[in-house]
Backbone bond lengths (Angstrom), bond angles and torsions (degrees), N, CA, C in turn:
res aa  C-N    CA-C-N  psi(-1)  N-CA   C-N-CA  omega(-1)  CA-C   N-CA-C  phi
1 M - - - 1.469 - - 1.497 107.66 -
2 G 1.322 121.02 -30.90 1.434 123.46 177.40 1.514 112.43 63.01
3 D 1.330 116.92 -133.68 1.477 121.24 -178.84 1.512 113.27 -94.58
4 R 1.321 118.27 2.48 1.455 120.68 178.86 1.511 109.01 -70.67
5 P 1.337 118.30 141.53 1.457 119.42 172.77 1.534 110.85 -65.44
6 F 1.357 114.99 154.28 1.487 116.60 -179.60 1.512 111.96 -60.27
7 V 1.331 117.61 -42.25 1.412 120.83 175.37 1.565 107.52 -126.10
8 P 1.358 117.73 152.24 1.452 118.79 -178.29 1.518 110.34 -60.54
9 D 1.375 113.28 149.33 1.497 118.06 -177.61 1.553 113.92 -61.17
10 D 1.358 115.76 -25.61 1.450 115.56 -179.89 1.556 112.42 -95.55
11 F 1.330 117.16 11.43 1.459 121.68 177.64 1.553 108.88 -85.49
12 D 1.313 113.82 130.94 1.492 120.00 177.43 1.571 105.52 -100.75
13 P 1.281 119.76 102.74 1.478 120.75 -177.12 1.548 111.35 -61.40
14 P 1.319 115.41 140.38 1.500 119.68 175.72 1.524 109.80 -62.21
15 T 1.252 116.06 144.01 1.470 121.51 -179.64 1.504 110.34 -104.87
16 G 1.308 117.58 11.60 1.476 115.86 177.05 1.508 109.54 165.77
17 L 1.313 112.18 170.18 1.489 122.32 176.55 1.566 106.52 -147.91
18 A 1.293 116.00 133.25 1.507 120.23 179.40 1.548 105.60 -120.32
19 T 1.329 113.41 131.13 1.485 119.57 173.52 1.515 106.79 -133.16
20 P 1.310 120.99 170.97 1.453 119.68 177.31 1.549 114.76 -65.45
21 D 1.344 114.98 -16.51 1.457 121.55 -177.30 1.491 115.16 -95.57
22 F 1.339 116.72 -26.80 1.454 118.69 -175.00 1.565 108.68 -166.10
23 I 1.370 114.77 169.48 1.438 120.09 173.73 1.537 104.88 -127.08
24 L 1.319 116.23 142.11 1.457 121.36 170.57 1.483 109.65 -108.47
25 E 1.343 118.36 136.95 1.431 122.83 174.99 1.499 107.26 -142.76
26 P 1.326 119.49 155.14 1.493 119.41 -179.58 1.535 111.29 -57.44
27 L 1.273 116.64 135.74 1.477 123.64 -178.76 1.510 107.93 -77.93
28 G 1.303 116.26 136.23 1.501 119.21 175.99 1.495 107.45 -154.82
29 P 1.317 115.91 -179.88 1.483 124.53 -177.52 1.506 114.87 -57.28
30 Q 1.424 114.14 -26.86 1.476 118.44 177.09 1.507 113.39 -60.57
31 H 1.335 119.53 -20.76 1.423 124.62 179.07 1.517 113.87 -93.02
32 N 1.317 119.34 3.35 1.460 122.01 -168.79 1.565 115.29 -50.61
33 E 1.321 118.53 -56.52 1.482 120.36 -175.71 1.543 108.09 -63.06
34 R 1.319 119.89 -44.45 1.442 122.11 -179.01 1.497 114.75 -67.77
35 D 1.336 116.25 -37.08 1.466 123.62 178.86 1.559 106.49 -67.34
36 Y 1.277 116.07 -49.20 1.469 122.95 -179.24 1.507 112.18 -55.43
37 A 1.347 113.98 -46.58 1.476 121.64 179.90 1.593 109.91 -61.87
38 A 1.304 114.25 -38.30 1.447 121.81 -176.03 1.602 110.66 -65.43
39 W 1.388 110.60 -60.85 1.431 110.74 -174.29 1.516 114.91 -72.93
40 T 1.341 120.87 -30.01 1.395 123.32 -179.82 1.519 113.45 -67.20
41 S 1.372 114.60 -23.54 1.447 121.98 178.85 1.548 111.02 -82.70
42 S 1.354 116.98 -5.02 1.456 118.66 -167.63 1.513 114.03 -142.87
43 M 1.285 116.42 25.70 1.526 122.32 -171.55 1.547 111.58 -54.14
44 E 1.324 116.75 -50.94 1.439 120.28 -178.87 1.518 112.13 -63.72
45 H 1.297 116.06 -40.87 1.435 119.88 176.44 1.549 112.96 -62.51
46 I 1.344 117.19 -42.40 1.455 121.18 -176.29 1.521 106.12 -68.22
47 L 1.350 119.87 -42.12 1.477 122.89 -179.52 1.514 111.29 -60.80
48 A 1.401 116.12 -26.44 1.485 120.23 -179.62 1.514 112.76 -91.83
49 T 1.343 118.71 -1.07 1.468 122.99 179.62 1.531 109.41 -71.70
50 P 1.332 117.06 134.84 1.474 117.56 178.36 1.523 112.81 -55.58
51 G 1.336 116.11 131.83 1.437 123.13 175.74 1.490 117.96 83.94
52 M 1.323 118.27 -1.10 1.459 122.75 -177.19 1.498 113.96 -79.17
53 V 1.365 115.57 -31.73 1.463 120.72 -177.34 1.625 104.91 -114.56
54 E 1.338 111.77 123.99 1.421 116.57 175.77 1.575 110.97 -81.03
55 P 1.284 117.24 140.44 1.486 117.28 176.94 1.526 111.54 -53.59
56 G 1.295 116.24 134.71 1.464 121.64 179.41 1.534 115.21 78.67
57 D 1.283 116.63 6.00 1.498 120.72 175.56 1.465 110.23 -75.20
58 E 1.371 117.35 109.03 1.462 119.95 -176.56 1.548 110.86 -77.85
59 H 1.286 117.09 -19.85 1.493 117.05 -178.07 1.555 108.63 -133.21
60 P 1.387 114.67 67.88 1.444 116.22 179.67 1.486 112.01 -67.96
61 W 1.333 112.73 152.98 1.449 122.62 171.69 1.497 108.41 -94.88
62 P 1.302 120.61 139.72 1.466 126.39 8.00 1.537 115.01 -84.81
63 H 1.299 114.80 152.47 1.399 123.75 174.62 1.491 107.64 -145.44
64 P 1.342 118.26 156.59 1.461 121.43 -174.31 1.554 109.37 -54.89
65 M 1.321 114.17 134.68 1.460 123.08 174.74 1.507 110.13 -157.43
66 T 1.303 117.15 161.71 1.465 120.64 -178.78 1.553 110.74 -80.66
67 L 1.308 114.70 167.18 1.459 120.82 173.20 1.460 111.18 -58.34
68 E 1.346 119.48 -39.62 1.429 122.30 -177.65 1.538 110.78 -70.72
69 E 1.382 117.73 -39.15 1.450 122.10 175.36 1.558 109.45 -59.68
70 N 1.355 115.30 -43.02 1.473 119.72 176.65 1.484 112.42 -58.88
71 R 1.345 115.71 -41.70 1.474 120.36 178.32 1.561 111.21 -58.07
72 G 1.346 112.15 -41.54 1.469 117.09 177.17 1.533 113.11 -59.88
73 D 1.327 115.07 -39.92 1.469 120.08 175.20 1.524 113.62 -60.74
74 L 1.400 113.16 -43.29 1.436 119.20 179.76 1.512 113.42 -64.39
75 V 1.369 115.65 -39.12 1.452 121.84 175.07 1.528 108.65 -59.50
76 R 1.333 116.96 -48.66 1.452 120.96 -176.55 1.572 108.25 -62.68
77 H 1.307 119.77 -42.04 1.465 121.24 177.30 1.505 112.66 -60.19
78 A 1.361 114.98 -41.51 1.538 119.84 178.74 1.518 108.72 -67.51
79 E 1.348 119.08 -39.18 1.483 119.24 178.25 1.531 109.86 -67.03
80 D 1.319 117.78 -39.92 1.531 119.50 174.79 1.554 110.10 -54.98
81 F 1.369 113.49 -48.15 1.452 117.80 -176.55 1.538 109.80 -60.65
82 A 1.343 118.33 -44.45 1.461 121.31 -178.98 1.507 110.42 -65.63
83 A 1.361 117.79 -34.95 1.449 118.42 -178.70 1.524 112.25 -91.46
84 R 1.337 118.31 4.00 1.449 126.39 175.81 1.546 111.24 63.96
85 R 1.360 117.54 28.82 1.447 123.17 174.87 1.524 113.67 -86.57
86 G 1.333 115.65 -19.60 1.450 122.53 -177.61 1.485 106.99 -178.00
87 F 1.362 113.63 158.61 1.464 118.44 -175.52 1.534 109.73 -133.26
88 T 1.331 115.60 116.47 1.458 121.96 -179.21 1.505 108.73 -116.43
89 F 1.306 113.50 133.51 1.481 122.14 -179.11 1.509 111.79 -121.33
90 T 1.266 118.66 134.66 1.435 121.07 170.00 1.491 108.62 -81.76
91 V 1.336 116.76 146.59 1.480 123.15 178.99 1.556 104.14 -106.88
92 L 1.314 113.30 119.92 1.414 122.25 -177.60 1.510 113.12 -114.31
93 E 1.367 118.35 148.84 1.418 121.69 169.26 1.529 109.07 -53.45
94 P 1.296 118.90 154.40 1.489 118.74 -174.36 1.540 112.76 -57.87
95 D 1.317 121.57 -24.64 1.438 120.80 175.77 1.498 113.70 -76.32
96 G 1.314 116.27 -5.11 1.522 120.87 177.40 1.462 115.30 84.97
97 G 1.330 118.92 3.75 1.477 122.02 -173.27 1.489 113.12 -89.48
98 V 1.289 116.31 -73.20 1.462 123.71 -170.98 1.561 111.07 -79.91
99 V 1.344 113.17 131.54 1.509 119.58 173.75 1.525 105.83 -79.10
100 I 1.364 113.49 129.01 1.467 119.37 178.73 1.525 112.67 -123.53
101 G 1.321 115.43 3.42 1.524 114.46 176.73 1.558 109.23 173.30
102 C 1.321 112.28 -165.63 1.474 118.51 -177.00 1.564 108.03 -155.10
103 V 1.337 115.26 153.13 1.485 122.92 177.06 1.555 103.79 -131.55
104 Y 1.329 115.89 128.74 1.432 125.18 177.32 1.548 111.58 -117.14
105 I 1.295 115.83 127.65 1.431 120.52 178.21 1.540 106.43 -125.68
106 Y 1.367 114.78 108.06 1.485 120.36 -175.51 1.527 111.18 -134.57
107 P 1.342 118.70 164.21 1.431 118.29 179.71 1.492 111.94 -60.99
108 S 1.365 116.76 144.37 1.410 121.64 -179.11 1.512 108.47 -80.39
109 K 1.355 115.30 153.62 1.446 118.90 177.70 1.553 110.49 -91.76
110 G 1.322 117.20 -11.56 1.429 121.85 179.07 1.509 112.98 -90.46
111 E 1.319 116.04 166.12 1.468 122.14 178.38 1.538 111.57 -86.50
112 E 1.354 117.71 -24.11 1.429 124.13 -171.23 1.582 107.35 -81.83
113 T 1.304 118.34 -26.31 1.433 120.43 -170.60 1.563 106.21 -119.83
114 D 1.377 116.41 150.70 1.466 118.42 -175.75 1.532 111.67 -109.44
115 A 1.342 119.72 -5.91 1.467 123.40 174.20 1.537 108.94 -150.49
116 R 1.292 116.86 148.83 1.407 122.99 174.12 1.515 106.69 -113.75
117 V 1.339 114.89 118.11 1.469 122.56 -178.04 1.510 110.55 -110.08
118 Q 1.306 119.45 133.30 1.455 124.02 177.75 1.518 104.51 -133.80
119 S 1.356 113.30 150.08 1.483 118.04 173.30 1.505 106.18 -149.22
120 W 1.328 113.38 156.35 1.516 123.21 172.25 1.463 108.62 -146.45
121 V 1.329 114.04 155.56 1.481 122.64 169.42 1.514 104.76 -128.62
122 T 1.340 114.18 164.74 1.488 118.63 -178.48 1.552 107.32 -73.87
123 A 1.335 113.86 160.09 1.436 119.44 178.60 1.524 111.11 -56.41
124 A 1.329 117.03 -37.96 1.459 120.91 179.10 1.503 113.44 -61.66
125 R 1.283 118.02 -24.60 1.456 124.31 -177.03 1.560 111.70 -115.69
126 A 1.367 115.91 29.02 1.456 118.53 -174.02 1.526 111.14 -60.27
127 D 1.345 118.19 -27.39 1.435 121.27 178.00 1.585 111.25 -60.15
128 L 1.274 117.68 -21.18 1.452 123.37 -176.39 1.498 111.44 -83.15
129 D 1.339 121.80 -14.86 1.417 123.87 -174.81 1.553 112.43 -55.34
130 P 1.335 119.91 -55.20 1.462 118.75 178.99 1.532 112.81 -65.19
131 V 1.305 117.70 -30.58 1.507 120.85 178.82 1.566 108.41 -66.04
132 L 1.322 114.95 -44.64 1.449 120.64 179.80 1.487 110.63 -64.17
133 W 1.374 115.89 -44.36 1.472 121.58 -178.49 1.604 108.71 -59.80
134 R 1.313 117.41 -47.01 1.443 121.12 -178.47 1.553 110.22 -63.35
135 A 1.324 117.27 -46.43 1.451 119.44 -177.72 1.499 110.83 -65.48
136 V 1.367 117.69 -41.54 1.476 118.44 -179.49 1.512 109.39 -68.48
137 S 1.361 119.33 -40.12 1.445 123.28 179.74 1.560 109.52 -57.15
138 D 1.353 117.13 -46.64 1.417 122.97 179.39 1.574 110.60 -65.57
139 W 1.281 116.40 -40.20 1.462 123.82 175.86 1.515 113.28 -58.89
140 L 1.313 114.02 -45.30 1.474 120.40 -179.73 1.543 109.64 -62.80
141 R 1.349 116.71 -40.69 1.501 117.56 178.68 1.503 110.69 -68.86
142 A 1.343 119.12 -38.65 1.416 123.02 -169.60 1.559 110.69 -81.61
143 D 1.313 121.71 -39.59 1.407 124.34 -163.87 1.506 116.62 -126.19
144 W 1.284 116.33 1.72 1.515 120.66 -178.99 1.570 107.37 -120.01
145 P 1.342 115.65 157.70 1.440 120.99 -175.59 1.554 116.35 -87.58
146 F 1.349 115.80 6.58 1.459 117.88 -175.64 1.467 114.76 -77.75
147 R 1.319 118.20 136.55 1.482 124.38 178.65 1.500 112.07 -85.82
148 N 1.335 117.56 -36.26 1.433 119.47 -175.41 1.526 110.82 -148.99
149 P 1.373 116.68 73.55 1.458 118.97 177.38 1.522 113.49 -74.21
150 E 1.355 113.78 146.30 1.455 121.15 177.60 1.487 108.18 -93.81
151 Y 1.285 118.26 119.30 1.476 122.41 -177.17 1.525 106.14 -150.70
152 A 1.303 114.73 108.74 1.501 120.56 -174.75 1.538 111.78 -53.64
153 P 1.308 113.97 124.53 1.505 118.62 -178.15 1.537 110.79 -64.19
154 R 1.352 112.31 158.93 1.450 120.86 176.28 1.544 108.12 -112.26
155 A 1.308 116.79 157.97 1.503 120.42 178.94 1.478 108.74 -67.29
């Protein structure tokens, strides 16, 4: 990526996506308790989700942490969004209440791709994983400036 900004200065990042199956909105500390409940209930499932663990990662997320440590992560994600360094969205049930997953859009480490996208859903909503992947893939093509994002395919 070098000295180039992650997204062009004139790009207005989307602040959400609504489908019949879920709503995406920027992740922040206001989601802390619901986010914590979602991922702590599904750690093994998340670790098994395509693209969530990088090869050679000795400390993959998720890993045990406190509610306050989680809040710190959510603050960091919100700061990244505001500074345009990365974009994290919480995945909510269509009524906007329950957190059922997350989508991360960050700079790629490779030269061939311009963004690394990861997503997960809770074990209870595992059926939604390919639906989320397809919707986010289409959204990336339609509304984001990336030419070649890296996003692990789903079956």
